[in-house]
C-alpha atoms as an extended CHARMM CRD file, in Angstrom:
* protein
*
        84  EXT
         1         1  MET       CA             -4.4460000000        5.5390000000       15.1420000000  PROA      1               0.0000000000
         2         2  ASP       CA             -2.6450000000        5.7610000000       11.2710000000  PROA      2               0.0000000000
         3         3  ALA       CA             -2.2550000000        9.5780000000        9.8190000000  PROA      3               0.0000000000
         4         4  TRP       CA             -4.7470000000       10.2750000000        7.0000000000  PROA      4               0.0000000000
         5         5  PRO       CA             -4.7570000000        8.7380000000        4.5230000000  PROA      5               0.0000000000
         6         6  THR       CA             -4.4420000000        5.0750000000        4.7670000000  PROA      6               0.0000000000
         7         7  GLY       CA             -4.6040000000        2.9040000000        1.8540000000  PROA      7               0.0000000000
         8         8  ALA       CA             -5.8040000000       -0.8770000000        0.7190000000  PROA      8               0.0000000000
         9         9  ALA       CA             -4.6730000000       -2.7210000000       -1.9670000000  PROA      9               0.0000000000
        10        10  VAL       CA             -6.0210000000       -6.1980000000       -3.3440000000  PROA      10              0.0000000000
        11        11  ILE       CA             -4.4010000000       -8.6390000000       -5.7670000000  PROA      11              0.0000000000
        12        12  ALA       CA             -6.6970000000      -11.0460000000       -6.6810000000  PROA      12              0.0000000000
        13        13  ASP       CA             -8.9190000000      -12.2480000000      -10.2900000000  PROA      13              0.0000000000
        14        14  ASP       CA             -6.6330000000      -10.6220000000      -12.4620000000  PROA      14              0.0000000000
        15        15  ILE       CA             -6.3590000000       -7.2740000000      -11.2240000000  PROA      15              0.0000000000
        16        16  VAL       CA             -4.5560000000       -5.4500000000       -8.6860000000  PROA      16              0.0000000000
        17        17  THR       CA             -7.0700000000       -2.6250000000       -6.6580000000  PROA      17              0.0000000000
        18        18  ILE       CA             -4.8850000000        0.1480000000       -4.7210000000  PROA      18              0.0000000000
        19        19  THR       CA             -7.7500000000        2.2060000000       -2.8760000000  PROA      19              0.0000000000
        20        20  LEU       CA             -5.9940000000        5.4050000000       -1.1690000000  PROA      20              0.0000000000
        21        21  ALA       CA             -7.3270000000        8.5670000000       -0.1620000000  PROA      21              0.0000000000
        22        22  GLY       CA            -10.8530000000        7.9570000000       -1.5040000000  PROA      22              0.0000000000
        23        23  LEU       CA             -8.9350000000        7.0430000000       -4.7630000000  PROA      23              0.0000000000
        24        24  THR       CA             -9.3980000000        3.5560000000       -6.5480000000  PROA      24              0.0000000000
        25        25  ARG       CA             -6.8620000000        2.4920000000       -9.5000000000  PROA      25              0.0000000000
        26        26  THR       CA             -6.7780000000       -0.8710000000      -11.2070000000  PROA      26              0.0000000000
        27        27  LEU       CA             -3.9800000000       -2.5950000000      -12.9820000000  PROA      27              0.0000000000
        28        28  PRO       CA             -4.3840000000       -5.7880000000      -14.7710000000  PROA      28              0.0000000000
        29        29  THR       CA             -2.5010000000       -8.5390000000      -12.6930000000  PROA      29              0.0000000000
        30        30  THR       CA              1.1130000000       -9.7230000000      -14.2300000000  PROA      30              0.0000000000
        31        31  ASP       CA              2.8310000000      -11.8960000000      -11.7970000000  PROA      31              0.0000000000
        32        32  LEU       CA              2.2810000000      -11.7030000000       -7.8530000000  PROA      32              0.0000000000
        33        33  ASP       CA              6.1470000000       -9.8450000000       -7.5760000000  PROA      33              0.0000000000
        34        34  ALA       CA              5.1920000000       -7.4000000000      -10.1290000000  PROA      34              0.0000000000
        35        35  ASP       CA              2.0270000000       -7.0080000000       -9.0330000000  PROA      35              0.0000000000
        36        36  ARG       CA              3.5850000000       -6.4870000000       -5.6500000000  PROA      36              0.0000000000
        37        37  ALA       CA              5.6430000000       -3.9350000000       -6.7770000000  PROA      37              0.0000000000
        38        38  ALA       CA              3.3380000000       -1.8880000000       -8.3800000000  PROA      38              0.0000000000
        39        39  VAL       CA              1.6040000000       -1.6190000000       -5.8060000000  PROA      39              0.0000000000
        40        40  GLN       CA              4.6410000000       -0.4610000000       -3.5560000000  PROA      40              0.0000000000
        41        41  HSD       CA              5.5970000000        2.0270000000       -6.4880000000  PROA      41              0.0000000000
        42        42  HSD       CA              2.3140000000        3.3060000000       -6.5600000000  PROA      42              0.0000000000
        43        43  ILE       CA              1.7060000000        4.3150000000       -2.4520000000  PROA      43              0.0000000000
        44        44  ALA       CA              5.4140000000        5.1490000000       -2.6110000000  PROA      44              0.0000000000
        45        45  ALA       CA              4.5630000000        8.1480000000       -5.1270000000  PROA      45              0.0000000000
        46        46  TRP       CA              2.1630000000        9.2370000000       -2.8170000000  PROA      46              0.0000000000
        47        47  ALA       CA              4.0580000000        9.1690000000       -0.0250000000  PROA      47              0.0000000000
        48        48  ARG       CA              6.5100000000       11.0690000000       -1.6260000000  PROA      48              0.0000000000
        49        49  HSD       CA              3.9890000000       13.8600000000       -2.4240000000  PROA      49              0.0000000000
        50        50  LEU       CA              2.9020000000       13.9480000000        1.1520000000  PROA      50              0.0000000000
        51        51  ASP       CA              6.7820000000       13.7030000000        2.8450000000  PROA      51              0.0000000000
        52        52  ARG       CA              5.6920000000       10.8300000000        5.1410000000  PROA      52              0.0000000000
        53        53  PRO       CA              5.5680000000        7.3830000000        5.1750000000  PROA      53              0.0000000000
        54        54  ILE       CA              1.4920000000        5.8850000000        4.1740000000  PROA      54              0.0000000000
        55        55  THR       CA             -0.0970000000        3.0590000000        6.0960000000  PROA      55              0.0000000000
        56        56  VAL       CA             -1.4230000000        0.4400000000        3.4700000000  PROA      56              0.0000000000
        57        57  THR       CA             -3.1610000000       -3.3920000000        3.8240000000  PROA      57              0.0000000000
        58        58  VAL       CA             -2.2130000000       -5.6330000000        1.2390000000  PROA      58              0.0000000000
        59        59  THR       CA             -4.3610000000       -8.5200000000        0.4280000000  PROA      59              0.0000000000
        60        60  ASP       CA             -3.3030000000      -11.0140000000       -2.3280000000  PROA      60              0.0000000000
        61        61  GLN       CA             -3.4720000000      -14.6890000000       -2.2610000000  PROA      61              0.0000000000
        62        62  ASP       CA             -1.0800000000      -15.2680000000        0.4970000000  PROA      62              0.0000000000
        63        63  GLY       CA             -2.7160000000      -13.4410000000        3.0220000000  PROA      63              0.0000000000
        64        64  SER       CA             -3.0700000000       -9.6130000000        4.2320000000  PROA      64              0.0000000000
        65        65  TRP       CA             -0.4840000000       -7.3000000000        6.1150000000  PROA      65              0.0000000000
        66        66  THR       CA             -0.4100000000       -4.0710000000        7.0240000000  PROA      66              0.0000000000
        67        67  ILE       CA              3.3180000000       -2.3430000000        6.0710000000  PROA      67              0.0000000000
        68        68  ALA       CA              4.0710000000        1.5160000000        5.8700000000  PROA      68              0.0000000000
        69        69  ILE       CA              5.6810000000        2.6230000000        2.4770000000  PROA      69              0.0000000000
        70        70  ASP       CA              8.6620000000        5.1360000000        2.7400000000  PROA      70              0.0000000000
        71        71  PRO       CA              9.1970000000        8.0330000000        0.4070000000  PROA      71              0.0000000000
        72        72  ASP       CA             11.8170000000        6.2310000000       -1.1270000000  PROA      72              0.0000000000
        73        73  GLY       CA              9.7350000000        2.9370000000       -1.1610000000  PROA      73              0.0000000000
        74        74  ALA       CA             10.8160000000        0.9770000000        1.4790000000  PROA      74              0.0000000000
        75        75  THR       CA              8.6330000000       -1.0980000000        3.0290000000  PROA      75              0.0000000000
        76        76  HSD       CA              8.1390000000       -2.1080000000        6.8850000000  PROA      76              0.0000000000
        77        77  PRO       CA              5.5950000000       -3.6330000000        8.9860000000  PROA      77              0.0000000000
        78        78  ARG       CA              3.5540000000       -0.9240000000       10.3800000000  PROA      78              0.0000000000
        79        79  THR       CA              3.8980000000        0.1180000000       14.2030000000  PROA      79              0.0000000000
        80        80  ARG       CA              1.2200000000        1.2690000000       16.6790000000  PROA      80              0.0000000000
        81        81  ARG       CA              1.8370000000        4.6620000000       17.7200000000  PROA      81              0.0000000000
        82        82  LYS       CA              1.9010000000        4.6270000000       21.4800000000  PROA      82              0.0000000000
        83        83  ARG       CA             -0.9540000000        6.7610000000       23.6460000000  PROA      83              0.0000000000
        84        84  ARG       CA              0.1940000000        8.8400000000       26.1870000000  PROA      84              0.0000000000
């Protein structure tokens, strides 16, 4: 199970929708690379506030990925915690 809050971002239909901790933010799209960067920037700001990575599922025209975004903005594939 991932730590709260987990997020979701959808880039589609001329809008970027980011949902995190029950809050939704929408942004107009520009191009796919800029839209992905906007999601990364927004989630990283929350990660800095919480001082830990945040897991987010990003969906766009190329598919869907679950990644972790660190407070410094670095991204990496989400890793599952091992159960004891």
